[in-house]
Backbone bond lengths (Angstrom), bond angles and torsions (degrees), N, CA, C in turn:
res aa  C-N    CA-C-N  psi(-1)  N-CA   C-N-CA  omega(-1)  CA-C   N-CA-C  phi
1 C - - - 1.455 - - 1.519 112.75 -
2 F 1.327 118.96 -12.08 1.458 122.15 -176.51 1.518 110.51 -114.77
3 L 1.317 116.35 139.33 1.455 120.65 174.88 1.515 110.65 -80.41
4 M 1.336 116.57 -35.65 1.458 121.50 -177.94 1.530 108.18 -158.18
5 V 1.309 116.14 150.51 1.454 121.57 175.65 1.522 107.58 -116.67
6 Y 1.335 116.13 127.04 1.460 122.48 179.36 1.525 108.72 -121.37
7 G 1.318 115.64 155.41 1.454 120.55 175.53 1.514 109.71 -176.36
8 S 1.305 115.64 -174.69 1.462 120.41 176.68 1.515 108.89 -59.66
9 E 1.323 115.74 145.10 1.455 120.28 179.92 1.519 109.82 -115.94
10 L 1.311 115.59 171.43 1.462 120.56 177.63 1.522 110.74 -56.97
11 Y 1.277 116.19 155.91 1.465 123.50 177.09 1.529 111.89 64.50
12 C 1.337 116.09 29.36 1.473 123.25 173.10 1.525 114.08 67.57
13 R 1.313 118.94 19.75 1.455 120.83 176.63 1.521 108.82 -76.02
14 F 1.299 116.86 129.59 1.472 124.51 178.43 1.528 113.01 67.09
15 T 1.317 117.46 35.04 1.463 119.12 178.17 1.520 112.06 -79.44
16 H 1.320 118.38 -17.44 1.459 121.55 177.65 1.526 108.91 -101.07
17 Q 1.333 116.24 131.35 1.459 120.65 -175.39 1.525 113.01 -57.27
18 N 1.329 117.58 -39.68 1.469 118.59 -178.27 1.529 111.27 -63.79
19 V 1.318 118.47 -37.23 1.462 122.36 178.88 1.534 110.08 -71.38
20 L 1.319 116.96 -43.45 1.459 121.15 178.53 1.530 110.22 -62.51
21 L 1.317 117.00 -45.20 1.457 120.35 -179.32 1.531 111.27 -64.51
22 H 1.317 117.05 -39.65 1.470 120.84 176.03 1.531 109.79 -59.11
23 H 1.314 116.42 -44.82 1.465 121.75 178.64 1.538 110.87 -60.73
24 I 1.315 117.39 -44.87 1.467 121.30 -179.58 1.525 110.82 -63.18
25 L 1.326 116.67 -46.19 1.469 120.64 -179.36 1.525 110.72 -57.18
26 H 1.314 116.66 -43.47 1.464 120.10 -178.42 1.535 112.31 -76.33
27 S 1.314 117.36 -39.95 1.460 120.66 -179.53 1.524 112.31 -64.36
28 E 1.315 115.99 -37.14 1.463 121.29 -177.20 1.532 112.49 -99.57
29 T 1.329 116.77 3.52 1.476 123.70 -175.89 1.529 111.73 46.08
30 L 1.324 114.47 55.03 1.460 121.59 178.56 1.516 110.15 -92.61
31 D 1.311 116.32 140.34 1.456 122.69 175.25 1.528 107.59 -83.53
32 P 1.336 119.11 116.91 1.464 120.48 -179.37 1.527 113.43 -54.75
33 A 1.318 117.45 -33.43 1.467 120.84 -179.19 1.533 112.09 -69.38
34 Q 1.322 117.20 -19.68 1.462 121.79 179.87 1.531 112.42 -110.62
35 T 1.328 115.41 14.83 1.461 120.80 -175.80 1.521 109.89 -116.38
36 V 1.323 116.23 141.79 1.461 122.78 178.30 1.519 108.41 -122.19
37 M 1.315 115.34 129.77 1.474 121.91 175.96 1.512 107.53 -98.07
38 I 1.308 117.05 126.07 1.461 121.81 177.22 1.515 106.82 -109.44
39 G 1.322 116.32 118.56 1.454 119.54 -176.62 1.510 112.96 -143.06
40 D 1.320 114.85 162.18 1.464 120.04 -178.65 1.525 113.76 -115.68
41 R 1.335 117.44 4.02 1.458 121.41 178.66 1.515 110.21 -133.56
42 K 1.333 115.97 161.37 1.461 120.71 -177.97 1.529 111.54 -61.59
43 H 1.329 117.20 -31.61 1.461 120.61 -179.17 1.530 110.95 -62.93
44 D 1.318 116.77 -34.55 1.465 121.36 176.70 1.527 110.29 -65.19
45 I 1.317 115.48 -45.38 1.466 121.44 -177.89 1.528 110.02 -66.04
46 L 1.316 116.71 -47.32 1.469 120.71 -179.08 1.531 111.38 -64.81
47 G 1.334 117.48 -38.54 1.459 121.11 177.67 1.515 111.72 -64.01
48 A 1.314 116.61 -40.88 1.466 120.88 178.25 1.524 110.38 -64.42
49 K 1.320 116.57 -47.79 1.458 120.26 -178.81 1.528 111.21 -61.75
50 A 1.317 117.65 -37.08 1.469 121.35 179.60 1.528 111.97 -65.16
51 N 1.341 116.39 -20.51 1.457 121.09 -178.94 1.524 113.46 -109.93
52 G 1.322 117.44 11.10 1.461 121.04 177.86 1.518 114.41 72.01
53 V 1.330 116.16 26.70 1.465 122.26 -178.45 1.528 108.65 -106.64
54 T 1.333 117.20 139.78 1.463 121.36 174.56 1.522 108.81 -64.04
55 A 1.317 116.39 131.02 1.464 121.79 -177.86 1.523 110.38 -111.05
56 V 1.317 115.88 124.94 1.456 122.63 178.60 1.524 107.95 -114.69
57 G 1.312 116.10 128.00 1.457 120.85 177.73 1.513 110.99 -94.44
58 V 1.329 115.59 137.72 1.462 120.39 176.64 1.522 109.10 -114.91
59 T 1.321 115.35 132.06 1.464 120.10 -173.33 1.520 113.47 -89.62
60 W 1.328 118.12 2.25 1.464 119.70 178.06 1.532 111.89 -92.43
61 G 1.331 116.60 8.93 1.461 120.91 178.01 1.510 111.13 -102.90
62 Y 1.331 116.08 -148.05 1.456 122.29 -174.29 1.524 113.95 -84.48
63 G 1.318 118.62 -30.02 1.459 121.68 -175.85 1.516 112.54 -79.46
64 S 1.318 115.17 160.19 1.464 120.71 178.05 1.528 110.22 -94.02
65 K 1.319 115.91 165.20 1.470 120.86 175.31 1.521 109.99 -57.25
66 E 1.324 116.37 -43.11 1.460 121.35 -178.55 1.531 111.48 -62.56
67 E 1.321 116.78 -43.47 1.466 121.26 179.34 1.524 110.62 -60.77
68 L 1.318 117.04 -46.31 1.460 121.87 -178.06 1.522 111.95 -68.58
69 T 1.318 116.54 -40.36 1.465 120.95 179.33 1.521 110.82 -67.09
70 T 1.319 116.85 -45.59 1.461 121.36 179.69 1.525 111.18 -61.66
71 A 1.326 117.49 -35.25 1.465 121.56 179.02 1.528 112.01 -72.09
72 G 1.345 116.76 -17.75 1.466 120.20 176.22 1.510 115.69 101.52
73 A 1.324 117.57 29.90 1.465 120.01 177.26 1.532 109.73 -58.39
74 A 1.333 115.88 136.91 1.468 120.93 179.28 1.520 111.15 -68.89
75 A 1.313 116.51 -26.97 1.464 122.13 178.93 1.517 108.23 -156.99
76 L 1.328 115.25 156.77 1.461 121.72 172.78 1.516 107.80 -116.74
77 L 1.314 116.12 129.57 1.454 121.61 177.84 1.520 108.03 -114.75
78 H 1.346 115.49 140.83 1.457 119.30 -170.61 1.524 114.76 -107.67
79 Q 1.315 117.34 -11.97 1.458 121.09 175.22 1.520 109.03 -151.38
80 P 1.316 117.60 153.31 1.469 120.16 -175.30 1.527 114.41 -54.46
81 T 1.306 117.96 -34.38 1.470 119.68 -179.60 1.526 112.19 -66.17
82 D 1.338 118.10 -19.67 1.466 120.94 176.24 1.525 111.60 -62.78
83 L 1.325 116.69 -26.09 1.469 120.57 178.56 1.523 111.53 -60.14
84 L 1.320 117.15 -35.85 1.460 121.10 -178.68 1.521 111.43 -61.22
85 N 1.318 117.13 -36.62 1.467 121.19 -179.89 1.520 112.29 -81.15
86 F 1.314 117.67 -25.86 1.463 121.49 -175.81 1.522 112.95 -84.41
87 L 1.318 117.17 -42.65 1.460 121.57 -172.69 1.524 112.44 -78.90
88 N 1.317 115.53 146.20 1.461 122.61 172.69 1.521 108.00 -93.96
89 P 1.337 117.90 152.50 1.468 119.29 178.72 1.524 113.91 -57.94
90 S 1.337 117.86 -26.06 1.470 120.24 -178.44 1.529 113.29 -87.30
91 D 1.334 118.19 -5.90 1.456 121.11 -179.00 1.526 111.72 -66.99
92 Q 1.317 115.21 140.57 1.450 122.65 172.57 1.527 105.22 -103.32
93 V 1.306 117.56 123.21 1.459 121.86 -169.89 1.514 111.57 -106.31
94 I 1.335 115.12 133.57 1.459 122.23 173.07 1.520 107.10 -120.17
95 T 1.316 116.71 126.06 1.461 121.01 173.97 1.519 107.73 -119.69
96 L 1.325 115.36 133.99 1.458 120.39 177.50 1.503 109.81 -128.24
């Protein structure tokens, strides 16, 4: 189901979400305007916003509704099936 898996690397490379997301966008030649970041913590939301990517908060992860809302999530989704109604077929999705 995944084309590629990205994450923090040894020696602290890509430990900040905004840097990791920037790397992913360029490596995969993704258009930020057509990309959606799905995350469960404020760092995911802030990293997406720093790169011009729509940030969606999911409440089934580690972060709270308040954390995601305060960080500026464009939407909050409460169960995985909510993604089906939120995403457009042309969206390129990044989950971290």
